[in-house]
C-alpha positions in Angstrom: 0.0 -0.1 0.1 3.1 2.4 0.6 4.0 2.4 -2.7 0.4 3.7 -3.5 0.7 6.7 -0.7 3.9 7.6 -1.3 3.6 9.2 -4.8 0.2 11.1 -3.3 1.6 12.1 -0.2 4.5 13.7 -2.8 2.9 15.4 -5.2 0.7 17.1 -2.0 3.9 18.4 -0.2 6.2 18.8 -3.1 8.9 16.6 -1.6 10.7 13.9 -3.5 9.3 10.2 -2.9 12.3 9.2 -1.7 12.8 11.0 1.3 9.5 10.2 2.1 9.9 7.0 2.3 13.0 7.0 4.5 10.9 9.5 6.5 8.3 7.1 6.9 10.4 4.1 7.4 12.1 6.0 10.4 8.9 7.2 12.2 7.5 3.4 11.7 10.5 2.0 13.1 9.8 4.5 16.6 12.1 7.3 15.6 11.0 11.0 16.9 10.5 13.8 14.9 13.5 16.0 16.7 15.7 12.7 16.0 14.9 12.5 12.5 15.5 16.0 11.8 18.6 16.2 13.9 20.1 13.3 13.2 19.3 11.3 10.1 19.7 14.2 7.7 21.5 12.1 5.0 18.0 9.7 5.0 15.6 12.4 4.7 17.8 14.7 2.6 17.9 17.6 5.3 14.1 17.8 5.9 13.0 20.0 8.9 10.6 19.4 11.9 7.6 21.0 9.5 8.4 18.7 7.1 8.7 15.4 8.4 6.0 16.6 10.7 3.2 17.4 7.6 4.4 13.8 6.5 3.2 12.1 9.3 0.1 13.9 9.1 -0.3 13.1 5.5 0.3 9.7 6.0 -2.2 9.2 9.1 -4.8 11.3 7.1 -4.4 8.6 4.2 -4.8 5.6 6.6 -7.7 6.9 7.9 -9.1 7.6 4.4 -8.2 3.8 3.7 -10.1 2.8 6.6 -13.4 5.1 5.9 -13.3 3.7 2.6 -12.9 0.2 3.3 -16.4 0.9 5.1 -18.5 2.3 2.8 -17.5 -0.6 0.4 -19.0 -2.8 3.2 -21.8 -1.1 3.5 -22.8 -0.9 -0.2 -21.8 -4.5 -0.8 -24.4 -5.2 2.2 -27.3 -3.5 0.1 -25.9 -5.7 -2.8 -25.7 -2.5 -5.1 -21.6 -2.7 -5.3 -21.0 -2.6 -9.2 -17.6 -3.3 -10.3 -17.5 0.4 -11.9 -18.6 2.0 -8.4 -16.2 -0.2 -6.6 -13.2 1.2 -8.9 -14.3 4.5 -8.5 -14.5 4.4 -4.6 -11.1 2.3 -5.0 -9.1 5.2 -7.1 -10.5 8.2 -4.8 -8.1 10.1 -2.7 -10.2 12.9 -1.5 -12.4 12.5 1.4 -15.1 15.1 0.1 -15.5 13.4 -3.3 -15.8 9.6 -1.3 -18.4 11.4 0.7 -20.3 12.5 -2.2 -19.6 8.8 -3.8 -21.5 7.3 -0.7 -24.2 9.7 -0.3 -26.8 7.8 -2.9 -25.9 4.5 -0.9 -25.9 6.1 2.7 -28.5 5.1 4.9 -31.1 8.0 5.4 -33.6 8.5 8.1 -37.5 9.1 6.4 -37.4 11.8 3.6 -39.6 13.3 1.6 -38.1 11.3 -1.4 -38.4 8.2 0.5 -42.2 8.8 1.3 -42.6 9.0 -2.1 -41.0 5.9 -3.2 -43.2 4.3 -0.7 -46.2 5.5 -2.8 -45.1 4.1 -5.5 -43.9 7.1 -7.5 -40.2 6.3 -8.4 -41.1 5.3 -11.9 -43.1 8.5 -12.5 -39.7 10.2 -11.5 -37.6 8.2 -13.9 -40.3 9.2 -16.9 -40.4 12.7 -16.0 -36.1 12.7 -15.6 -35.8 11.2 -18.8 -38.1 14.6 -20.6 -39.7 12.7 -23.4 -43.0 12.9 -22.6 -45.3 15.4 -23.4 -48.7 15.0 -21.8 -47.2 14.8 -18.4 -50.7 15.1 -16.3 -52.0 12.5 -18.7 -49.0 10.2 -17.7 -49.2 11.3 -13.5 -52.8 10.1 -13.8 -51.9 6.7 -14.0 -50.1 6.5 -10.2 -53.3 8.0 -8.8 -53.9 5.6 -6.1 -53.6 4.5 -2.9 -51.9 7.2 -0.7 -51.7 9.2 -3.9 -54.8 11.6 -3.8 -54.5 13.1 -7.2 -52.5 14.4 -10.1 -50.2 17.3 -8.3 -49.9 14.9 -5.4 -48.0 12.2 -7.6 -45.9 15.0 -9.9 -44.6 16.4 -6.0 -43.8 13.2 -4.8 -41.9 12.5 -8.3 -40.1 15.7 -8.0 -39.2 15.1 -4.1 -37.5 12.0 -5.5 -35.7 14.0 -8.4 -34.5 16.7 -5.8 -33.1 13.8 -4.0 -31.3 12.4 -7.0 -29.9 16.1 -8.4 -28.8 16.3 -4.5 -27.0 13.2 -4.6 -25.2 12.9 -8.5 -21.5 13.5 -7.3 -21.0 15.6 -10.5 -23.8 18.3 -9.6 -22.6 18.8 -6.5 -19.1 19.1 -7.1 -19.9 21.7 -9.7 -21.5 23.8 -7.3 -18.9 22.9 -4.6 -16.7 24.6 -7.1 -19.0 27.4 -7.3 -19.0 28.1 -3.4 -14.9 28.0 -3.6 -15.0 30.7 -6.2 -18.1 33.1 -5.4 -19.6 32.3 -1.8 -19.9 35.2 0.8 -20.0 35.2 4.3 -22.5 37.3 6.2 -23.8 37.9 9.3 -26.4 39.9 11.1 -27.0 41.2 15.1 -29.7 39.3 16.7 -32.0 42.5 17.3 -32.7 41.5 20.7 -29.0 41.2 21.8 -27.6 44.3 19.8 -26.3 45.7 23.5 -24.9 42.5 24.8 -23.3 42.3 21.2 -21.8 45.6 21.6 -18.0 44.2 21.2 -19.1 42.3 17.7 -20.3 45.5 16.3 -18.2 45.2 13.3 -20.5 42.3 12.2 -23.7 43.6 13.0 -24.3 44.0 9.2 -21.2 42.0 7.5 -20.7 40.5 4.3 -17.4 39.8 2.3 -16.3 37.0 0.0 -15.7 33.8 1.8 -12.2 33.2 0.7 -11.2 36.8 1.8 -12.3 36.2 5.1 -8.8 36.0 6.9 -8.9 33.4 10.0 -8.9 36.0 13.2 -12.5 37.5 11.5 -13.9 34.0 10.5 -13.3 32.9 14.5 -15.1 36.0 16.0 -17.8 36.1 13.5 -18.0 32.2 14.9 -17.9 33.0 18.5 -20.0 35.6 18.5 -22.6 33.0 16.3 -22.2 30.2 19.0 -22.8 32.8 22.0 -26.4 33.8 20.0 -25.7 37.2 18.9 -25.3 36.8 15.3 -26.8 35.2 12.2 -24.1 33.7 10.3 -24.7 32.3 6.6 -22.4 31.5 3.9 -24.4 31.4 0.9 -24.1 31.9 -3.4 -26.1 34.0 -5.8 -28.8 31.5 -6.5 -29.6 32.0 -10.1 -26.1 31.4 -10.8 -26.4 28.1 -9.0 -29.3 27.3 -10.6 -28.0 28.0 -14.2 -25.3 25.6 -13.7 -27.8 22.7 -12.5 -30.2 23.5 -15.1 -27.6 22.9 -17.4 -26.8 19.3 -16.0 -30.4 18.2 -15.5 -33.0 19.9 -17.9 -32.6 18.6 -21.3 -35.5 19.6 -23.1 -38.1 22.5 -23.2 -41.5 20.2 -22.5 -43.7 19.7 -19.7 -41.5 16.9 -18.3 -38.4 19.6 -18.8 -40.7 22.2 -16.5 -41.5 19.7 -13.8 -37.6 19.2 -13.7 -36.8 22.3 -13.8 -39.1 22.9 -10.4 -37.4 19.8 -8.7 -33.7 21.1 -9.2 -34.2 24.4 -7.5 -35.9 22.7 -4.6 -32.9 20.6 -4.7 -31.0 23.4 -4.8 -32.8 25.3 -2.1 -33.8 22.5 0.1 -31.3 19.9 0.3 -27.9 21.2 -1.7 -27.6 24.9 -0.6 -27.8 24.0 3.0 -25.7 20.7 2.9 -22.7 23.0 1.0 -23.2 25.7 3.6 -22.4 23.2 6.3 -19.6 22.0 4.6 -18.6 25.8 4.0 -18.8 26.6 7.3 -17.0 23.6 8.3 -14.2 23.7 6.2 -13.9 27.3 6.4 -13.7 26.9 10.6 -11.3 24.3 9.9 -8.9 26.6 7.8 -9.4 29.5 10.8 -8.5 27.0 13.0 -5.2 25.7 10.8 -4.1 29.1 11.0 -4.9 30.3 13.6 -3.0 27.5 15.9 0.2 28.0 13.5 0.3 31.5 15.2 -0.7 30.5 18.8 2.2 27.8 17.8 4.7 30.0 16.9 3.8 32.5 19.9 4.6 29.1 22.2 7.6 28.9 20.5 9.1 32.2 21.1 7.6 32.2 25.3 9.6 29.2 25.3 12.9 30.2 23.7 12.6 33.3 25.8 16.0 34.1 26.8 16.8 32.6 30.3 18.7 34.3 33.2 20.6 31.7 34.6 21.7 30.2 37.7 21.2 33.1 39.9 19.9 33.5 43.4 16.2 35.5 42.9 13.9 37.2 44.9 10.6 36.8 43.5 7.3 38.9 44.0 3.9 37.9 42.8 2.2 41.6 43.1 -1.0 42.4 44.9 -2.9 45.0 46.7 -5.0 44.4 49.5 -3.8 40.6 50.1 -0.7 41.8 50.0 2.6 40.6 47.8 3.7 37.1 48.6 7.8 37.3 48.6 10.1 34.1 47.9 13.8 33.8 48.1 15.0 30.8 45.5 18.9 29.8 45.3 20.6 29.2 41.8 18.6 26.0 41.2 15.1 27.3 42.0 14.8 25.7 45.1 13.0 27.6 47.8 15.0 29.1 50.6 12.2 31.8 52.5 9.1 33.0 52.0 7.7 36.3 53.5 4.5 38.6 52.9 4.7 42.6 52.2 1.8 45.3 52.1 3.7 48.1 50.4 0.1 49.4 48.6 -3.2 50.6 50.0 -5.0 49.9 52.1 -2.1 49.0 54.6 0.8 50.9 53.1 3.4 49.6 54.9 6.2 50.9 52.3 8.7 51.5 54.7 8.8 48.2 56.8 8.3 46.8 53.3 11.3 47.9 51.8 13.3 47.0 54.9 12.1 43.4 55.1 13.0 42.9 51.3 16.4 44.3 52.2 17.0 41.5 54.9 16.3 39.4 52.5 18.4 40.3 49.7 21.3 40.4 52.0 20.8 37.3 54.1 20.3 35.1 51.4 22.9 36.8 48.7 20.3 37.2 46.5 21.3 38.9 42.7 18.0 39.7 40.7 14.5 40.4 41.3 11.5 38.9 39.7 8.1 40.6 39.7 5.1 39.4 38.1 3.4 41.7 35.4 -0.3 41.2 36.7 -2.1 43.1 38.9 0.0 45.9 41.2 2.8 44.8 39.0 3.7 48.4 37.8 3.2 49.8 41.1 5.6 46.6 42.6 7.9 47.8 40.6 7.9 51.1 41.1 8.1 50.5 44.6 11.1 48.5 44.5 12.8 51.3 42.5 11.7 54.3 44.8 12.2 52.9 48.2 15.2 50.4 47.7 18.6 50.9 47.7 19.6 48.0 45.5 23.1 46.3 45.9 25.3 47.3 43.0 24.4 44.9 39.8 21.0 43.7 41.1 18.7 44.1 38.3 14.8 44.4 38.3 12.9 42.2 36.1 9.0 42.3 35.1 7.9 38.8 34.2 5.2 37.6 31.9 3.1 35.5 35.1 0.5 33.9 32.4 -0.6 30.5 33.5 1.2 30.9 36.7 -2.4 30.5 39.2 -2.6 27.6 36.9 0.8 26.1 37.9 0.1 26.9 41.4 -2.9 25.2 42.0 -1.8 22.0 39.8 -0.9 18.6 40.8 2.6 19.1 40.1 3.0 22.2 42.4 1.4 20.0 45.1 4.1 17.5 44.6 6.8 20.3 44.6 5.4 22.3 47.7 2.9 20.1 49.6 3.2 22.3 52.5 3.1 25.4 50.9 0.0 27.4 49.4 -0.8 28.3 46.2 0.6 32.1 46.8 4.1 30.8 47.4 4.0 28.4 44.6 2.7 31.4 42.5 5.6 33.3 43.5 8.4 30.5 43.0 7.1 30.4 39.6 7.5 33.9 38.7 10.8 33.8 40.1 11.9 30.4 38.1 10.4 31.8 34.7 13.2 34.5 35.3 15.6 32.0 35.8 14.7 29.3 32.7 11.5 30.2 31.0 11.4 26.8 29.6 11.8 24.5 32.5 9.4 26.6 34.2 6.8 26.5 31.3 6.8 23.2 30.6 4.8 22.3 33.9 1.5 24.0 32.6 -0.7 22.8 30.2 0.5 25.0 27.0 -3.4 26.1 26.5 -2.8 28.3 29.9 0.3 30.2 28.9 -2.1 32.4 26.4 -0.9 32.3 23.1 -3.3 33.8 21.3 -7.0 35.5 20.6 -9.4 32.7 20.4 -7.0 30.1 21.5 -10.5 28.6 23.5 -12.4 29.0 19.7 -10.2 26.4 17.6 -9.9 22.5 17.5 -8.8 21.8 20.7 -7.4 18.5 20.0 -6.0 20.0 17.2 -4.8 22.8 19.3 -3.1 20.6 21.9 -1.3 18.1 19.5 0.0 21.1 18.0 1.2 23.0 20.8 2.3 19.2 22.5 4.6 19.0 19.2 5.8 23.0 19.3 7.1 21.9 23.6 9.0 18.8 22.1 10.7 20.6 19.7 12.1 23.6 21.7 13.1 21.3 24.6 15.0 19.2 21.9 16.4 22.3 20.4 17.8 23.4 23.4 18.7 20.4 25.3 18.5 19.5 28.8 20.7 19.0 31.3 20.5 15.6 32.9 21.3 16.1 36.5 19.2 19.3 36.9 16.1 18.9 35.1 12.7 18.1 36.3 11.0 14.8 35.4 8.3 17.0 33.9 11.0 18.7 31.5 12.7 15.2 31.0 9.3 14.1 29.7 9.4 16.2 26.6 12.7 14.9 25.6 12.8 13.0 22.3 12.2 9.0 23.1 11.3 9.5 26.8 7.9 10.1 28.2 6.6 10.2 31.6 8.0 6.8 32.9 11.1 6.8 31.5 11.7 10.7 33.3 10.4 9.3 36.6 13.0 6.9 36.4 16.1 9.1 35.3 15.2 11.1 38.6 14.7 8.3 40.6 18.2 7.1 39.6 19.6 10.2 39.7 18.3 10.6 43.2 19.6 7.3 44.3 23.1 7.2 42.5 23.9 10.9 42.6 24.3 13.0 39.7 25.2 11.2 36.0 29.2 11.7 34.9 28.5 10.2 31.5 25.5 9.4 29.1 26.5 5.7 29.2 25.0 5.9 32.5 21.8 6.2 31.0 21.7 2.7 29.9 21.5 1.5 33.8 18.2 3.4 34.1 15.4 0.9 34.6 13.5 0.7 31.5 15.6 2.6 29.1 16.3 0.3 26.0 18.9 0.7 23.0 15.7 2.5 21.2 15.2 5.0 23.9 19.0 5.6 24.9 19.3 6.4 20.5 16.4 8.8 20.5 17.1 10.8 24.0 20.6 10.5 24.6 21.7 13.5 22.0 19.9 16.3 23.6 20.9 15.7 26.9 23.5 17.3 28.6 26.1 16.6 31.3 27.9 19.5 32.2 31.4 18.8 33.4 31.4 15.0 32.6 33.7 12.4 31.8 33.3 13.2 28.2 33.3 17.1 27.1 30.9 15.9 24.2 28.2 14.8 26.6 28.0 18.6 27.3 27.1 18.9 23.4 24.3 18.0 21.0 27.0 15.5 19.0 25.3 12.2 19.1 27.4 9.3 20.9 26.9 7.4 18.0 29.4 10.2 16.2 31.8 10.5 19.0 34.4 8.3 17.1 34.3 10.6 14.1 35.1 13.7 16.5 38.4 10.9 18.0 39.3 10.8 14.8 39.5 14.4 13.9 41.3 15.2 17.0 43.6 12.6 16.2 43.9 13.7 12.6 44.6 16.9 13.6 47.1 15.9 17.3 45.0 17.5 19.7 42.8 16.2 22.5 38.9 16.4 22.0 38.4 18.7 25.0 40.9 21.5 23.0 39.0 21.0 19.8 35.6 22.3 21.6 35.5 26.2 20.7 38.4 26.3 18.4 36.5 27.6 15.6 39.1 28.5 13.2 40.9 24.9 13.5 37.0 23.4 13.0 37.3 25.4 9.9 40.5 24.0 8.6 39.0 20.5 9.0 38.4 18.6 5.3 34.8 17.1 6.0 35.3 14.9 2.6 37.8 12.7 4.6 35.4 11.4 6.9 32.1 11.0 4.5 30.8 7.4 5.2 27.7 5.4 3.6 26.1 6.3 6.5 27.5 9.9 7.5 27.3 12.3 4.7 28.2 16.3 4.8 25.0 17.5 6.3 26.2 15.5 9.6 29.6 16.7 9.6 28.7 19.7 9.1 26.1 19.9 12.3 29.3 18.3 14.4 31.5 21.0 13.6 29.2 23.7 13.9 28.2 22.1 17.7 31.8 21.7 18.4 32.5 25.6 17.9 29.6 26.5 20.3 29.4 23.6 22.9 27.6 24.9 26.4 26.4 28.1 24.9 22.6 28.2 24.9 20.7 28.9 22.0 18.5 31.3 23.6 20.8 34.0 24.2 20.4 36.5 27.5 17.7 38.3 29.2 17.3 41.9 28.8 15.9 44.4 31.9 13.1 46.5 30.9 11.2 49.8 32.5 7.7 51.5 31.2 7.3 55.0 31.2 6.7 55.7 34.9 4.5 58.6 34.1 2.1 56.2 32.0 0.1 54.4 34.0 -3.7 54.3 32.6 -5.3 54.7 29.2 -6.3 58.1 30.3 -2.5 59.2 30.5 -2.1 58.1 26.8 -2.1 61.3 23.9 -1.9 60.8 20.3 1.8 61.2 19.0 3.5 59.7 22.4 6.4 58.0 21.9 6.5 54.9 24.4 8.5 51.9 25.0 6.6 48.9 25.3 7.0 44.7 25.0 5.1 42.4 22.5 2.7 41.1 24.4 0.8 38.9 21.2 1.2 38.2 17.4 -1.7 37.8 15.1 -1.6 37.0 11.2 -3.3 41.0 11.4 -0.2 42.7 13.6 0.9 42.6 16.9 -0.2 43.7 20.3 2.2 45.8 22.6 2.0 46.2 26.3 2.9 49.6 27.1 2.1 49.7 30.7 -1.7 50.3 30.8 -3.1 47.3 31.6 -4.9 47.4 27.9 -2.4 46.4 25.1 -2.6 48.2 21.9 -2.6 46.9 18.5 0.5 47.6 15.9 -1.7 46.7 12.4 0.5 44.8 10.0 0.3 47.7 7.9 2.1 49.7 10.8 4.7 47.9 11.8 7.5 49.0 9.4 8.0 51.3 6.7 7.7 48.5 4.0 4.9 45.7 2.5 4.8 42.9 5.5 3.1 39.9 4.9 4.0 38.3 8.3 4.2 40.0 11.8 6.8 37.5 12.7 9.2 38.6 10.2 9.6 41.8 12.1 8.5 41.5 15.8 8.7 38.3 18.7 7.4 37.9 21.6 8.7 40.1 24.8 10.7 42.0 22.2 11.3 45.3 23.2 10.0 47.7 20.9 9.4 51.8 20.7 5.9 52.8 19.4 3.7 55.8 18.4 0.3 56.1 19.7 -1.9 56.8 16.6 -5.5 56.3 18.6 -7.2 55.9 22.1 -10.4 54.6 22.2 -11.3 54.6 25.7 -14.9 53.1 25.8 -14.2 50.5 23.6 -10.7 50.2 25.4 -9.1 50.1 22.1 -5.5 51.3 21.7 -3.9 51.7 18.3 0.0 52.1 17.6 2.5 52.5 14.9 6.0 51.3 14.8 6.5 53.5 11.7 9.2 56.4 11.8 9.8 55.9 15.1 
């Protein structure tokens, strides 16, 4: 069967059939996407993770289509209606929509107008009318006036119902109208009059219409959300006359009385059966397309959040701000371990700023704290201001504002309860804020990615697809960065290629019982970790200061012998090659090519040797908002402000400028050039300079521009 599927996938994705076959072979052997992308470039022709993931998805879809096809064949065969011609058509169909069109006439139905007419014996009349050869329609119809058929019109009406069903079920006709829908369908929305006040935030769609193919994903999702809330009535429709012209050309063959009956039936078929059916189909397909586009944006947002630069192993004072209930303060050691926790009340109603400052100063000195992390939620700006104004910080101490999205989810989770069983949610939340500064990736993997807040309408898209996509991003990012085998939590290890929850737990247990790993080889002693898991995971695990310097790199153990041979040829130790970029550039890689190892792998090895121990995420930066801007009322058009990119969408980027309401930089305002993708201009948490162009306080909207600033 694979010989049939490979060319289909190749044509669909525009990837060489050999590359696809090798990729599927590796997947079937239990290899993961990150492993194949990083360590099997010769086999795949250097396909990246996205391409490999697409191959995996297409393969899965085709397997599902084959199962559906088998079910359909069995269903039709069970009705004794499967002809050799129909079987051939079904077996050669590789499009789900076309397959369902072929099945439609044979699909078991509930009682319909057509089935009632058939029970009355009117199918022969329908068949005769369909031929459009008789001229005395009423005279012919009289033959069927008997039993439950009361008169000629009753007979003709029933016959038309049967013809309408035939028209609706004719695959060729459905496809012609479907093509028209694809080209010319219009999506329209009207407000439910009795709910106009409630629907105010959807005012842009109160009387809305545009071509369906031009409706962007964010607009589609907004309209569909409003429809689900019962605030808008939404339709996807065609110009009826144009659709009927197509159907008449197919089914109406003459100009006699029988043709007139067929024409009436065609119109009924379109309005009652075909149009509603295709409207539902296009509502579903347009929603699916919008979901896919939005999920891509959400996935990229999550990747950027996870790739945020870490502060690294420093002692941190972390603050979860609050007004009435005070600020929860925790002190963390270099590994994120909890040293102490306190409460301070620097803000109204208590306003104990002097006592709070004194307490923080004592903590800073007692625990030798090197940095301060402040959550960006309620009272975040005020707490940052209090720290800067009231405290005399030790030289070199930096104050960071940390995105706390999802911290409350973590603090109440099973993971947090396992880590801190004797502390309440406020302590856990503050710990999470501090750890996010030290290593965002290691902390964020403990939270359901959907809870981090990856974009607008994330709750409106297909939740299973969203979860799968975001989980893939977490796995990809964890393996791209690499994981310290001796400090990683079981939650972080879970996402390492080839591991999973059970092996991650076994690794931590082995580490606790036997001490730190000194080499990657020791992984083979972990309970349940066999040769396949070792192969898939070991290249993504790091051991700093271990027995072999290559254990702290992305060089896979299967390639150690290559590095050792290079070192021997150069008359050097392996350790002296690390970071020696000029010497590495002099190596003639062609000398080390074998039947299994080609230039892609050798180039990766050289690149990795030049940067062993370097974090690909870079270094975190300090940022402060304008101290004079606190609320929307403080904003004026023309102001130039510093901000942080908080969200990226297809239509632009949202920027936090410190007023608790993010402003929008529309895609047309991102740069002094045409921008097709905002991700090409900005990244999440990037510091940007913006100009205020419009402030709409009633609608809580701020328009910003990055042009000419």
